[in-house]
C-alpha positions in Angstrom: 0.0 0.0 0.0 1.3 3.4 -1.0 2.1 5.9 1.8 -0.4 8.7 2.2 1.1 12.1 2.4 -2.1 13.9 3.4 -4.4 14.0 6.3 -7.9 15.3 6.6 -8.3 18.2 9.0 -11.4 19.0 11.2 -12.6 21.6 8.7 -12.5 19.1 5.8 -9.4 20.5 4.3 -6.3 18.3 3.6 -2.9 18.9 5.1 -0.3 17.7 2.6 3.1 16.7 3.9 6.2 17.7 1.8 8.7 17.5 4.7 10.8 14.8 2.9 10.7 16.8 -0.4 10.0 20.4 0.4 8.5 22.7 -2.1 10.2 25.9 -3.2 7.6 28.7 -3.4 8.9 32.2 -4.0 12.3 31.2 -2.7 10.8 29.8 0.5 11.0 26.1 1.6 7.5 24.8 2.3 7.0 21.5 4.1 3.2 21.5 4.5 0.5 22.8 2.3 -3.3 23.0 2.9 -5.8 22.2 0.2 -9.3 23.3 1.1 -12.3 21.1 0.4 -13.5 21.8 -3.1 -17.1 22.8 -4.0 -19.0 21.8 -7.1 -18.5 25.4 -8.2 -14.7 25.0 -8.0 -15.0 22.1 -10.4 -17.3 23.9 -12.9 -15.2 27.0 -12.9 -12.0 25.0 -13.7 -13.8 23.1 -16.5 -15.1 26.3 -18.1 -11.6 27.9 -17.8 -10.0 25.3 -20.0 -11.1 22.5 -22.2 -7.8 20.7 -21.5 -8.2 18.3 -18.6 -4.6 18.8 -17.3 -4.9 22.6 -17.4 -8.3 22.4 -15.6 -6.7 20.2 -12.9 -3.8 22.7 -12.4 -6.3 25.6 -12.2 -8.4 23.6 -9.6 -5.3 22.8 -7.5 -4.1 26.4 -7.7 -7.5 27.7 -6.5 -7.8 25.2 -3.7 -4.2 25.9 -2.4 -4.3 29.6 -3.0 -1.2 29.3 -5.2 -0.7 30.5 -8.8 -1.1 28.0 -11.6 2.6 28.7 -12.6 3.6 27.8 -9.0 1.7 24.5 -9.3 3.3 23.8 -12.7 6.8 24.2 -11.2 6.3 21.3 -8.8 8.2 18.1 -9.4 5.9 15.3 -10.7 6.2 13.4 -7.4 5.1 16.6 -5.5 2.2 17.1 -7.9 1.1 13.5 -7.3 0.6 14.4 -3.7 -1.8 17.1 -4.6 -3.6 14.6 -6.9 -3.8 12.1 -4.0 -5.3 14.6 -1.6 -7.8 15.7 -4.2 -8.9 12.2 -5.0 -9.7 11.6 -1.4 -12.2 14.5 -1.6 -14.1 12.6 -4.3 -14.8 9.4 -2.3 
């Protein structure tokens, strides 16, 4: 079983752990990131913003983490996968 790098918080958000592979955001090392629980509106806004599924996903993650899409795009694939894992847990 794959290790989970996120944990649901009391408010429904996910706390994502990057302590073993810290993010670099605006020159600052970030070891934890919060992704708020998405709404249906978040999903529809992202789908309207781009017909490309990957771009829509980046826009959604940027919105839910309050980061820019360019910042999300700069993540290493393994780091991005942690965002995807947290998001998937919101869907089930």
